[in-house]
mmCIF file of the N, C-alpha and C atoms, coordinates in Angstrom:
data_MODEL
# 
_entry.id   MODEL 
# 
loop_
_atom_site.group_PDB 
_atom_site.id 
_atom_site.type_symbol 
_atom_site.label_atom_id 
_atom_site.label_alt_id 
_atom_site.label_comp_id 
_atom_site.label_asym_id 
_atom_site.label_entity_id 
_atom_site.label_seq_id 
_atom_site.pdbx_PDB_ins_code 
_atom_site.Cartn_x 
_atom_site.Cartn_y 
_atom_site.Cartn_z 
_atom_site.occupancy 
_atom_site.B_iso_or_equiv 
_atom_site.pdbx_formal_charge 
_atom_site.auth_seq_id 
_atom_site.auth_comp_id 
_atom_site.auth_asym_id 
_atom_site.auth_atom_id 
_atom_site.pdbx_PDB_model_num 
ATOM 1   N N  . MET A 1 1  ? 0.561   -1.186 -0.046  1.00 0.00 ? 1  MET A N  1 
ATOM 2   C CA . MET A 1 1  ? 0.076   -0.080 0.090   1.00 0.00 ? 1  MET A CA 1 
ATOM 3   C C  . MET A 1 1  ? 0.928   1.151  -0.005  1.00 0.00 ? 1  MET A C  1 
ATOM 4   N N  . LYS A 1 2  ? 0.593   2.244  -0.844  1.00 0.00 ? 2  LYS A N  1 
ATOM 5   C CA . LYS A 1 2  ? 1.298   3.316  -1.122  1.00 0.00 ? 2  LYS A CA 1 
ATOM 6   C C  . LYS A 1 2  ? 1.036   4.427  0.073   1.00 0.00 ? 2  LYS A C  1 
ATOM 7   N N  . SER A 1 3  ? 1.881   5.065  0.717   1.00 0.00 ? 3  SER A N  1 
ATOM 8   C CA . SER A 1 3  ? 1.433   6.289  1.669   1.00 0.00 ? 3  SER A CA 1 
ATOM 9   C C  . SER A 1 3  ? 1.031   7.414  0.996   1.00 0.00 ? 3  SER A C  1 
ATOM 10  N N  . HIS A 1 4  ? 0.303   8.353  1.619   1.00 0.00 ? 4  HIS A N  1 
ATOM 11  C CA . HIS A 1 4  ? -0.240  9.632  1.070   1.00 0.00 ? 4  HIS A CA 1 
ATOM 12  C C  . HIS A 1 4  ? 0.949   10.373 0.715   1.00 0.00 ? 4  HIS A C  1 
ATOM 13  N N  . LEU A 1 5  ? 2.063   10.315 1.556   1.00 0.00 ? 5  LEU A N  1 
ATOM 14  C CA . LEU A 1 5  ? 3.182   11.227 1.263   1.00 0.00 ? 5  LEU A CA 1 
ATOM 15  C C  . LEU A 1 5  ? 3.901   10.832 0.046   1.00 0.00 ? 5  LEU A C  1 
ATOM 16  N N  . THR A 1 6  ? 3.886   9.655  -0.172  1.00 0.00 ? 6  THR A N  1 
ATOM 17  C CA . THR A 1 6  ? 4.507   9.273  -1.216  1.00 0.00 ? 6  THR A CA 1 
ATOM 18  C C  . THR A 1 6  ? 3.739   9.431  -2.561  1.00 0.00 ? 6  THR A C  1 
ATOM 19  N N  . THR A 1 7  ? 2.518   9.413  -2.489  1.00 0.00 ? 7  THR A N  1 
ATOM 20  C CA . THR A 1 7  ? 1.727   9.870  -3.719  1.00 0.00 ? 7  THR A CA 1 
ATOM 21  C C  . THR A 1 7  ? 1.874   11.402 -3.868  1.00 0.00 ? 7  THR A C  1 
ATOM 22  N N  . ILE A 1 8  ? 1.842   12.190 -3.037  1.00 0.00 ? 8  ILE A N  1 
ATOM 23  C CA . ILE A 1 8  ? 2.217   13.630 -3.029  1.00 0.00 ? 8  ILE A CA 1 
ATOM 24  C C  . ILE A 1 8  ? 3.408   13.831 -3.734  1.00 0.00 ? 8  ILE A C  1 
ATOM 25  N N  . LEU A 1 9  ? 4.458   13.386 -3.196  1.00 0.00 ? 9  LEU A N  1 
ATOM 26  C CA . LEU A 1 9  ? 5.815   13.399 -3.765  1.00 0.00 ? 9  LEU A CA 1 
ATOM 27  C C  . LEU A 1 9  ? 5.740   13.041 -5.372  1.00 0.00 ? 9  LEU A C  1 
ATOM 28  N N  . ASP A 1 10 ? 5.254   11.800 -5.679  1.00 0.00 ? 10 ASP A N  1 
ATOM 29  C CA . ASP A 1 10 ? 5.205   11.383 -7.161  1.00 0.00 ? 10 ASP A CA 1 
ATOM 30  C C  . ASP A 1 10 ? 4.365   12.434 -7.964  1.00 0.00 ? 10 ASP A C  1 
ATOM 31  N N  . ARG A 1 11 ? 3.361   13.263 -7.413  1.00 0.00 ? 11 ARG A N  1 
ATOM 32  C CA . ARG A 1 11 ? 2.677   14.103 -8.260  1.00 0.00 ? 11 ARG A CA 1 
ATOM 33  C C  . ARG A 1 11 ? 3.730   15.428 -8.396  1.00 0.00 ? 11 ARG A C  1 
ATOM 34  N N  . LEU A 1 12 ? 4.389   15.604 -7.342  1.00 0.00 ? 12 LEU A N  1 
ATOM 35  C CA . LEU A 1 12 ? 5.318   16.822 -7.378  1.00 0.00 ? 12 LEU A CA 1 
ATOM 36  C C  . LEU A 1 12 ? 6.247   16.514 -8.306  1.00 0.00 ? 12 LEU A C  1 
ATOM 37  N N  . ASN A 1 13 ? 7.018   15.364 -8.329  1.00 0.00 ? 13 ASN A N  1 
ATOM 38  C CA . ASN A 1 13 ? 7.957   15.002 -9.385  1.00 0.00 ? 13 ASN A CA 1 
ATOM 39  C C  . ASN A 1 13 ? 7.484   15.001 -10.623 1.00 0.00 ? 13 ASN A C  1 
ATOM 40  N N  . LYS A 1 14 ? 6.268   14.753 -10.965 1.00 0.00 ? 14 LYS A N  1 
ATOM 41  C CA . LYS A 1 14 ? 5.662   14.801 -12.378 1.00 0.00 ? 14 LYS A CA 1 
ATOM 42  C C  . LYS A 1 14 ? 5.687   16.286 -12.668 1.00 0.00 ? 14 LYS A C  1 
ATOM 43  N N  . LEU A 1 15 ? 5.466   17.224 -11.945 1.00 0.00 ? 15 LEU A N  1 
ATOM 44  C CA . LEU A 1 15 ? 5.441   18.650 -12.132 1.00 0.00 ? 15 LEU A CA 1 
ATOM 45  C C  . LEU A 1 15 ? 6.694   19.005 -12.587 1.00 0.00 ? 15 LEU A C  1 
ATOM 46  N N  . ILE A 1 16 ? 7.908   18.484 -12.025 1.00 0.00 ? 16 ILE A N  1 
ATOM 47  C CA . ILE A 1 16 ? 9.246   18.874 -12.338 1.00 0.00 ? 16 ILE A CA 1 
ATOM 48  C C  . ILE A 1 16 ? 9.459   18.348 -13.730 1.00 0.00 ? 16 ILE A C  1 
ATOM 49  N N  . GLU A 1 17 ? 9.266   17.233 -13.911 1.00 0.00 ? 17 GLU A N  1 
ATOM 50  C CA . GLU A 1 17 ? 9.467   16.406 -15.052 1.00 0.00 ? 17 GLU A CA 1 
ATOM 51  C C  . GLU A 1 17 ? 8.803   17.143 -16.408 1.00 0.00 ? 17 GLU A C  1 
ATOM 52  N N  . GLU A 1 18 ? 7.590   17.627 -16.229 1.00 0.00 ? 18 GLU A N  1 
ATOM 53  C CA . GLU A 1 18 ? 6.973   18.484 -17.441 1.00 0.00 ? 18 GLU A CA 1 
ATOM 54  C C  . GLU A 1 18 ? 7.685   19.610 -17.777 1.00 0.00 ? 18 GLU A C  1 
ATOM 55  N N  . GLU A 1 19 ? 8.329   20.063 -16.967 1.00 0.00 ? 19 GLU A N  1 
ATOM 56  C CA . GLU A 1 19 ? 9.172   21.519 -17.248 1.00 0.00 ? 19 GLU A CA 1 
ATOM 57  C C  . GLU A 1 19 ? 8.235   22.513 -17.829 1.00 0.00 ? 19 GLU A C  1 
ATOM 58  N N  . ASN A 1 20 ? 7.058   22.646 -17.397 1.00 0.00 ? 20 ASN A N  1 
ATOM 59  C CA . ASN A 1 20 ? 6.328   23.833 -17.944 1.00 0.00 ? 20 ASN A CA 1 
ATOM 60  C C  . ASN A 1 20 ? 5.506   24.519 -16.654 1.00 0.00 ? 20 ASN A C  1 
ATOM 61  N N  . ALA A 1 21 ? 5.976   25.765 -16.704 1.00 0.00 ? 21 ALA A N  1 
ATOM 62  C CA . ALA A 1 21 ? 5.385   26.587 -15.426 1.00 0.00 ? 21 ALA A CA 1 
ATOM 63  C C  . ALA A 1 21 ? 3.859   26.707 -15.444 1.00 0.00 ? 21 ALA A C  1 
ATOM 64  N N  . LYS A 1 22 ? 3.268   26.419 -16.668 1.00 0.00 ? 22 LYS A N  1 
ATOM 65  C CA . LYS A 1 22 ? 1.891   26.672 -16.596 1.00 0.00 ? 22 LYS A CA 1 
ATOM 66  C C  . LYS A 1 22 ? 1.019   25.441 -16.021 1.00 0.00 ? 22 LYS A C  1 
ATOM 67  N N  . THR A 1 23 ? 1.566   24.092 -15.989 1.00 0.00 ? 23 THR A N  1 
ATOM 68  C CA . THR A 1 23 ? 1.107   23.109 -15.632 1.00 0.00 ? 23 THR A CA 1 
ATOM 69  C C  . THR A 1 23 ? 0.792   23.369 -13.989 1.00 0.00 ? 23 THR A C  1 
ATOM 70  N N  . THR A 1 24 ? -0.363  22.826 -13.509 1.00 0.00 ? 24 THR A N  1 
ATOM 71  C CA . THR A 1 24 ? -0.560  23.043 -12.044 1.00 0.00 ? 24 THR A CA 1 
ATOM 72  C C  . THR A 1 24 ? -1.188  21.641 -11.665 1.00 0.00 ? 24 THR A C  1 
ATOM 73  N N  . TYR A 1 25 ? -1.160  21.573 -10.348 1.00 0.00 ? 25 TYR A N  1 
ATOM 74  C CA . TYR A 1 25 ? -1.906  20.363 -9.670  1.00 0.00 ? 25 TYR A CA 1 
ATOM 75  C C  . TYR A 1 25 ? -2.812  20.938 -8.329  1.00 0.00 ? 25 TYR A C  1 
ATOM 76  N N  . ASN A 1 26 ? -3.946  20.546 -8.387  1.00 0.00 ? 26 ASN A N  1 
ATOM 77  C CA . ASN A 1 26 ? -4.703  20.976 -7.180  1.00 0.00 ? 26 ASN A CA 1 
ATOM 78  C C  . ASN A 1 26 ? -4.708  19.720 -6.054  1.00 0.00 ? 26 ASN A C  1 
ATOM 79  N N  . PHE A 1 27 ? -4.534  20.183 -4.795  1.00 0.00 ? 27 PHE A N  1 
ATOM 80  C CA . PHE A 1 27 ? -4.646  19.365 -3.754  1.00 0.00 ? 27 PHE A CA 1 
ATOM 81  C C  . PHE A 1 27 ? -5.856  19.717 -3.230  1.00 0.00 ? 27 PHE A C  1 
ATOM 82  N N  . GLU A 1 28 ? -6.952  18.604 -2.926  1.00 0.00 ? 28 GLU A N  1 
ATOM 83  C CA . GLU A 1 28 ? -8.279  18.892 -2.446  1.00 0.00 ? 28 GLU A CA 1 
ATOM 84  C C  . GLU A 1 28 ? -8.444  18.104 -1.453  1.00 0.00 ? 28 GLU A C  1 
ATOM 85  N N  . ARG A 1 29 ? -9.596  18.619 -0.398  1.00 0.00 ? 29 ARG A N  1 
ATOM 86  C CA . ARG A 1 29 ? -10.103 17.887 0.537   1.00 0.00 ? 29 ARG A CA 1 
ATOM 87  C C  . ARG A 1 29 ? -11.611 17.824 0.606   1.00 0.00 ? 29 ARG A C  1 
ATOM 88  N N  . GLU A 1 30 ? -12.277 16.534 0.242   1.00 0.00 ? 30 GLU A N  1 
ATOM 89  C CA . GLU A 1 30 ? -13.570 16.524 0.084   1.00 0.00 ? 30 GLU A CA 1 
ATOM 90  C C  . GLU A 1 30 ? -14.229 17.601 -0.997  1.00 0.00 ? 30 GLU A C  1 
ATOM 91  N N  . GLY A 1 31 ? -13.339 17.641 -2.257  1.00 0.00 ? 31 GLY A N  1 
ATOM 92  C CA . GLY A 1 31 ? -13.718 18.397 -3.232  1.00 0.00 ? 31 GLY A CA 1 
ATOM 93  C C  . GLY A 1 31 ? -13.446 19.871 -3.163  1.00 0.00 ? 31 GLY A C  1 
ATOM 94  N N  . GLU A 1 32 ? -12.846 20.278 -2.163  1.00 0.00 ? 32 GLU A N  1 
ATOM 95  C CA . GLU A 1 32 ? -12.516 21.757 -2.134  1.00 0.00 ? 32 GLU A CA 1 
ATOM 96  C C  . GLU A 1 32 ? -10.995 21.940 -2.027  1.00 0.00 ? 32 GLU A C  1 
ATOM 97  N N  . ILE A 1 33 ? -10.581 22.883 -3.107  1.00 0.00 ? 33 ILE A N  1 
ATOM 98  C CA . ILE A 1 33 ? -9.447  23.041 -3.367  1.00 0.00 ? 33 ILE A CA 1 
ATOM 99  C C  . ILE A 1 33 ? -8.444  23.645 -2.164  1.00 0.00 ? 33 ILE A C  1 
ATOM 100 N N  . MET A 1 34 ? -7.559  22.998 -1.613  1.00 0.00 ? 34 MET A N  1 
ATOM 101 C CA . MET A 1 34 ? -6.741  23.479 -0.414  1.00 0.00 ? 34 MET A CA 1 
ATOM 102 C C  . MET A 1 34 ? -5.659  24.393 -0.948  1.00 0.00 ? 34 MET A C  1 
ATOM 103 N N  . MET A 1 35 ? -5.021  23.829 -1.829  1.00 0.00 ? 35 MET A N  1 
ATOM 104 C CA . MET A 1 35 ? -3.695  24.510 -2.566  1.00 0.00 ? 35 MET A CA 1 
ATOM 105 C C  . MET A 1 35 ? -3.652  24.007 -3.892  1.00 0.00 ? 35 MET A C  1 
ATOM 106 N N  . THR A 1 36 ? -2.890  24.995 -4.772  1.00 0.00 ? 36 THR A N  1 
ATOM 107 C CA . THR A 1 36 ? -2.648  24.777 -6.235  1.00 0.00 ? 36 THR A CA 1 
ATOM 108 C C  . THR A 1 36 ? -1.097  24.926 -6.209  1.00 0.00 ? 36 THR A C  1 
ATOM 109 N N  . VAL A 1 37 ? -0.526  24.018 -6.940  1.00 0.00 ? 37 VAL A N  1 
ATOM 110 C CA . VAL A 1 37 ? 1.113   23.987 -6.953  1.00 0.00 ? 37 VAL A CA 1 
ATOM 111 C C  . VAL A 1 37 ? 1.336   23.835 -8.471  1.00 0.00 ? 37 VAL A C  1 
ATOM 112 N N  . SER A 1 38 ? 2.593   24.678 -8.719  1.00 0.00 ? 38 SER A N  1 
ATOM 113 C CA . SER A 1 38 ? 3.111   24.498 -9.987  1.00 0.00 ? 38 SER A CA 1 
ATOM 114 C C  . SER A 1 38 ? 4.602   24.618 -9.813  1.00 0.00 ? 38 SER A C  1 
ATOM 115 N N  . PHE A 1 39 ? 5.334   24.402 -10.708 1.00 0.00 ? 39 PHE A N  1 
ATOM 116 C CA . PHE A 1 39 ? 6.743   24.347 -10.809 1.00 0.00 ? 39 PHE A CA 1 
ATOM 117 C C  . PHE A 1 39 ? 7.358   25.277 -11.810 1.00 0.00 ? 39 PHE A C  1 
ATOM 118 N N  . ASN A 1 40 ? 8.182   26.236 -11.474 1.00 0.00 ? 40 ASN A N  1 
ATOM 119 C CA . ASN A 1 40 ? 8.753   26.968 -12.491 1.00 0.00 ? 40 ASN A CA 1 
ATOM 120 C C  . ASN A 1 40 ? 10.352  26.347 -12.645 1.00 0.00 ? 40 ASN A C  1 
ATOM 121 N N  . PRO A 1 41 ? 10.550  25.863 -13.995 1.00 0.00 ? 41 PRO A N  1 
ATOM 122 C CA . PRO A 1 41 ? 11.763  25.299 -14.149 1.00 0.00 ? 41 PRO A CA 1 
ATOM 123 C C  . PRO A 1 41 ? 13.030  26.287 -14.285 1.00 0.00 ? 41 PRO A C  1 
ATOM 124 N N  . GLU A 1 42 ? 12.860  27.513 -14.676 1.00 0.00 ? 42 GLU A N  1 
ATOM 125 C CA . GLU A 1 42 ? 13.716  28.445 -14.697 1.00 0.00 ? 42 GLU A CA 1 
ATOM 126 C C  . GLU A 1 42 ? 14.555  28.800 -13.552 1.00 0.00 ? 42 GLU A C  1 
ATOM 127 N N  . ASP A 1 43 ? 13.863  28.839 -12.243 1.00 0.00 ? 43 ASP A N  1 
ATOM 128 C CA . ASP A 1 43 ? 14.453  28.991 -11.104 1.00 0.00 ? 43 ASP A CA 1 
ATOM 129 C C  . ASP A 1 43 ? 14.382  27.860 -10.177 1.00 0.00 ? 43 ASP A C  1 
ATOM 130 N N  . SER A 1 44 ? 13.754  26.886 -10.683 1.00 0.00 ? 44 SER A N  1 
ATOM 131 C CA . SER A 1 44 ? 13.563  25.585 -9.750  1.00 0.00 ? 44 SER A CA 1 
ATOM 132 C C  . SER A 1 44 ? 12.870  25.796 -8.475  1.00 0.00 ? 44 SER A C  1 
ATOM 133 N N  . MET A 1 45 ? 11.914  26.586 -8.500  1.00 0.00 ? 45 MET A N  1 
ATOM 134 C CA . MET A 1 45 ? 11.015  26.787 -7.428  1.00 0.00 ? 45 MET A CA 1 
ATOM 135 C C  . MET A 1 45 ? 9.418   26.277 -7.856  1.00 0.00 ? 45 MET A C  1 
ATOM 136 N N  . PHE A 1 46 ? 8.979   25.843 -6.478  1.00 0.00 ? 46 PHE A N  1 
ATOM 137 C CA . PHE A 1 46 ? 7.687   25.567 -6.576  1.00 0.00 ? 46 PHE A CA 1 
ATOM 138 C C  . PHE A 1 46 ? 6.802   26.779 -6.200  1.00 0.00 ? 46 PHE A C  1 
ATOM 139 N N  . ILE A 1 47 ? 5.554   26.951 -6.822  1.00 0.00 ? 47 ILE A N  1 
ATOM 140 C CA . ILE A 1 47 ? 4.852   28.125 -6.470  1.00 0.00 ? 47 ILE A CA 1 
ATOM 141 C C  . ILE A 1 47 ? 3.399   27.741 -6.011  1.00 0.00 ? 47 ILE A C  1 
ATOM 142 N N  . VAL A 1 48 ? 3.239   28.136 -4.622  1.00 0.00 ? 48 VAL A N  1 
ATOM 143 C CA . VAL A 1 48 ? 2.061   27.432 -4.006  1.00 0.00 ? 48 VAL A CA 1 
ATOM 144 C C  . VAL A 1 48 ? 0.951   28.557 -3.823  1.00 0.00 ? 48 VAL A C  1 
ATOM 145 N N  . LYS A 1 49 ? -0.278  28.329 -4.392  1.00 0.00 ? 49 LYS A N  1 
ATOM 146 C CA . LYS A 1 49 ? -1.293  29.251 -4.248  1.00 0.00 ? 49 LYS A CA 1 
ATOM 147 C C  . LYS A 1 49 ? -2.441  28.708 -3.382  1.00 0.00 ? 49 LYS A C  1 
ATOM 148 N N  . TYR A 1 50 ? -2.859  29.610 -2.257  1.00 0.00 ? 50 TYR A N  1 
ATOM 149 C CA . TYR A 1 50 ? -4.011  29.099 -1.355  1.00 0.00 ? 50 TYR A CA 1 
ATOM 150 C C  . TYR A 1 50 ? -5.095  29.866 -1.876  1.00 0.00 ? 50 TYR A C  1 
ATOM 151 N N  . PRO A 1 51 ? -6.309  29.210 -1.993  1.00 0.00 ? 51 PRO A N  1 
ATOM 152 C CA . PRO A 1 51 ? -7.548  29.887 -2.295  1.00 0.00 ? 51 PRO A CA 1 
ATOM 153 C C  . PRO A 1 51 ? -7.883  31.181 -1.560  1.00 0.00 ? 51 PRO A C  1 
ATOM 154 N N  . LYS A 1 52 ? -7.460  31.229 -0.353  1.00 0.00 ? 52 LYS A N  1 
ATOM 155 C CA . LYS A 1 52 ? -7.928  32.401 0.638   1.00 0.00 ? 52 LYS A CA 1 
ATOM 156 C C  . LYS A 1 52 ? -6.765  33.534 0.810   1.00 0.00 ? 52 LYS A C  1 
ATOM 157 N N  . GLN A 1 53 ? -5.662  33.432 -0.081  1.00 0.00 ? 53 GLN A N  1 
ATOM 158 C CA . GLN A 1 53 ? -4.493  34.229 0.012   1.00 0.00 ? 53 GLN A CA 1 
ATOM 159 C C  . GLN A 1 53 ? -4.267  34.686 -1.510  1.00 0.00 ? 53 GLN A C  1 
ATOM 160 N N  . LYS A 1 54 ? -3.939  35.913 -1.649  1.00 0.00 ? 54 LYS A N  1 
ATOM 161 C CA . LYS A 1 54 ? -3.759  36.657 -2.806  1.00 0.00 ? 54 LYS A CA 1 
ATOM 162 C C  . LYS A 1 54 ? -2.376  36.409 -3.238  1.00 0.00 ? 54 LYS A C  1 
ATOM 163 N N  . THR A 1 55 ? -1.566  36.323 -2.381  1.00 0.00 ? 55 THR A N  1 
ATOM 164 C CA . THR A 1 55 ? -0.088  36.178 -2.679  1.00 0.00 ? 55 THR A CA 1 
ATOM 165 C C  . THR A 1 55 ? 0.419   35.001 -2.506  1.00 0.00 ? 55 THR A C  1 
ATOM 166 N N  . PRO A 1 56 ? 1.018   34.328 -3.928  1.00 0.00 ? 56 PRO A N  1 
ATOM 167 C CA . PRO A 1 56 ? 1.566   32.883 -3.868  1.00 0.00 ? 56 PRO A CA 1 
ATOM 168 C C  . PRO A 1 56 ? 2.803   32.781 -2.944  1.00 0.00 ? 56 PRO A C  1 
ATOM 169 N N  . VAL A 1 57 ? 3.065   31.566 -2.429  1.00 0.00 ? 57 VAL A N  1 
ATOM 170 C CA . VAL A 1 57 ? 4.490   31.398 -1.682  1.00 0.00 ? 57 VAL A CA 1 
ATOM 171 C C  . VAL A 1 57 ? 5.269   30.525 -2.555  1.00 0.00 ? 57 VAL A C  1 
ATOM 172 N N  . GLU A 1 58 ? 6.596   30.873 -2.413  1.00 0.00 ? 58 GLU A N  1 
ATOM 173 C CA . GLU A 1 58 ? 7.486   29.875 -3.232  1.00 0.00 ? 58 GLU A CA 1 
ATOM 174 C C  . GLU A 1 58 ? 8.432   29.073 -2.287  1.00 0.00 ? 58 GLU A C  1 
ATOM 175 N N  . PHE A 1 59 ? 8.597   27.983 -2.777  1.00 0.00 ? 59 PHE A N  1 
ATOM 176 C CA . PHE A 1 59 ? 9.254   26.834 -2.118  1.00 0.00 ? 59 PHE A CA 1 
ATOM 177 C C  . PHE A 1 59 ? 10.506  26.526 -2.890  1.00 0.00 ? 59 PHE A C  1 
ATOM 178 N N  . ASP A 1 60 ? 11.543  26.285 -2.278  1.00 0.00 ? 60 ASP A N  1 
ATOM 179 C CA . ASP A 1 60 ? 12.755  25.782 -3.168  1.00 0.00 ? 60 ASP A CA 1 
ATOM 180 C C  . ASP A 1 60 ? 13.016  24.102 -2.779  1.00 0.00 ? 60 ASP A C  1 
ATOM 181 N N  . SER A 1 61 ? 12.283  23.565 -1.841  1.00 0.00 ? 61 SER A N  1 
ATOM 182 C CA . SER A 1 61 ? 12.322  22.159 -1.583  1.00 0.00 ? 61 SER A CA 1 
ATOM 183 C C  . SER A 1 61 ? 11.181  21.484 -1.758  1.00 0.00 ? 61 SER A C  1 
ATOM 184 N N  . ILE A 1 62 ? 11.157  20.506 -2.480  1.00 0.00 ? 62 ILE A N  1 
ATOM 185 C CA . ILE A 1 62 ? 10.147  19.569 -2.730  1.00 0.00 ? 62 ILE A CA 1 
ATOM 186 C C  . ILE A 1 62 ? 9.602   18.780 -1.537  1.00 0.00 ? 62 ILE A C  1 
ATOM 187 N N  . ASP A 1 63 ? 10.399  18.824 -0.536  1.00 0.00 ? 63 ASP A N  1 
ATOM 188 C CA . ASP A 1 63 ? 9.971   18.182 0.807   1.00 0.00 ? 63 ASP A CA 1 
ATOM 189 C C  . ASP A 1 63 ? 9.131   19.141 1.633   1.00 0.00 ? 63 ASP A C  1 
ATOM 190 N N  . LEU A 1 64 ? 9.364   20.296 1.595   1.00 0.00 ? 64 LEU A N  1 
ATOM 191 C CA . LEU A 1 64 ? 8.406   21.390 2.320   1.00 0.00 ? 64 LEU A CA 1 
ATOM 192 C C  . LEU A 1 64 ? 7.116   21.456 1.539   1.00 0.00 ? 64 LEU A C  1 
ATOM 193 N N  . VAL A 1 65 ? 7.132   21.367 0.021   1.00 0.00 ? 65 VAL A N  1 
ATOM 194 C CA . VAL A 1 65 ? 5.792   21.513 -0.622  1.00 0.00 ? 65 VAL A CA 1 
ATOM 195 C C  . VAL A 1 65 ? 5.106   20.136 -0.040  1.00 0.00 ? 65 VAL A C  1 
ATOM 196 N N  . ALA A 1 66 ? 5.641   19.101 -0.110  1.00 0.00 ? 66 ALA A N  1 
ATOM 197 C CA . ALA A 1 66 ? 4.908   17.614 0.278   1.00 0.00 ? 66 ALA A CA 1 
ATOM 198 C C  . ALA A 1 66 ? 4.305   17.961 1.556   1.00 0.00 ? 66 ALA A C  1 
ATOM 199 N N  . ILE A 1 67 ? 5.016   18.269 2.529   1.00 0.00 ? 67 ILE A N  1 
ATOM 200 C CA . ILE A 1 67 ? 4.448   18.346 3.958   1.00 0.00 ? 67 ILE A CA 1 
ATOM 201 C C  . ILE A 1 67 ? 3.466   19.490 3.927   1.00 0.00 ? 67 ILE A C  1 
ATOM 202 N N  . GLU A 1 68 ? 3.620   20.579 3.230   1.00 0.00 ? 68 GLU A N  1 
ATOM 203 C CA . GLU A 1 68 ? 2.456   21.359 3.157   1.00 0.00 ? 68 GLU A CA 1 
ATOM 204 C C  . GLU A 1 68 ? 1.193   20.995 2.577   1.00 0.00 ? 68 GLU A C  1 
ATOM 205 N N  . ALA A 1 69 ? 1.298   20.137 1.540   1.00 0.00 ? 69 ALA A N  1 
ATOM 206 C CA . ALA A 1 69 ? 0.238   19.591 0.847   1.00 0.00 ? 69 ALA A CA 1 
ATOM 207 C C  . ALA A 1 69 ? -0.253  18.494 1.680   1.00 0.00 ? 69 ALA A C  1 
ATOM 208 N N  . PHE A 1 70 ? 0.403   17.721 2.373   1.00 0.00 ? 70 PHE A N  1 
ATOM 209 C CA . PHE A 1 70 ? 0.032   16.651 3.381   1.00 0.00 ? 70 PHE A CA 1 
ATOM 210 C C  . PHE A 1 70 ? -0.915  17.317 4.499   1.00 0.00 ? 70 PHE A C  1 
ATOM 211 N N  . GLU A 1 71 ? -0.416  18.419 5.079   1.00 0.00 ? 71 GLU A N  1 
ATOM 212 C CA . GLU A 1 71 ? -1.194  19.031 6.085   1.00 0.00 ? 71 GLU A CA 1 
ATOM 213 C C  . GLU A 1 71 ? -2.360  19.606 5.678   1.00 0.00 ? 71 GLU A C  1 
ATOM 214 N N  . SER A 1 72 ? -2.399  20.340 4.439   1.00 0.00 ? 72 SER A N  1 
ATOM 215 C CA . SER A 1 72 ? -3.529  20.986 3.967   1.00 0.00 ? 72 SER A CA 1 
ATOM 216 C C  . SER A 1 72 ? -4.685  19.840 3.813   1.00 0.00 ? 72 SER A C  1 
ATOM 217 N N  . VAL A 1 73 ? -4.347  18.652 3.154   1.00 0.00 ? 73 VAL A N  1 
ATOM 218 C CA . VAL A 1 73 ? -5.294  17.829 2.822   1.00 0.00 ? 73 VAL A CA 1 
ATOM 219 C C  . VAL A 1 73 ? -5.631  16.895 3.880   1.00 0.00 ? 73 VAL A C  1 
ATOM 220 N N  . PHE A 1 74 ? -4.696  16.418 4.672   1.00 0.00 ? 74 PHE A N  1 
ATOM 221 C CA . PHE A 1 74 ? -5.133  15.238 5.671   1.00 0.00 ? 74 PHE A CA 1 
ATOM 222 C C  . PHE A 1 74 ? -5.317  15.808 7.299   1.00 0.00 ? 74 PHE A C  1 
ATOM 223 N N  . GLU A 1 75 ? -4.869  17.050 7.573   1.00 0.00 ? 75 GLU A N  1 
ATOM 224 C CA . GLU A 1 75 ? -4.983  17.498 8.865   1.00 0.00 ? 75 GLU A CA 1 
ATOM 225 C C  . GLU A 1 75 ? -5.974  18.529 9.002   1.00 0.00 ? 75 GLU A C  1 
ATOM 226 N N  . ASP A 1 76 ? -6.468  18.811 10.130  1.00 0.00 ? 76 ASP A N  1 
ATOM 227 C CA . ASP A 1 76 ? -7.555  19.705 10.351  1.00 0.00 ? 76 ASP A CA 1 
ATOM 228 C C  . ASP A 1 76 ? -6.946  20.886 10.901  1.00 0.00 ? 76 ASP A C  1 
# 
């Protein structure tokens, strides 16, 4: 059985492999988007957008994005 964190990391790695800053992935809980992630290959940064925040947040670590996604989706 695959863990939730492994599944999140797989999805984030696919964003890196696509090398397209316009490609995004939504992390949802019960049909509600909790965060949207894209990857900018030019500066190797993940861009995380939260529905309730206007300003996106940038991460340079896939691990930090994975933890953020896990907490957004699986923790209250």
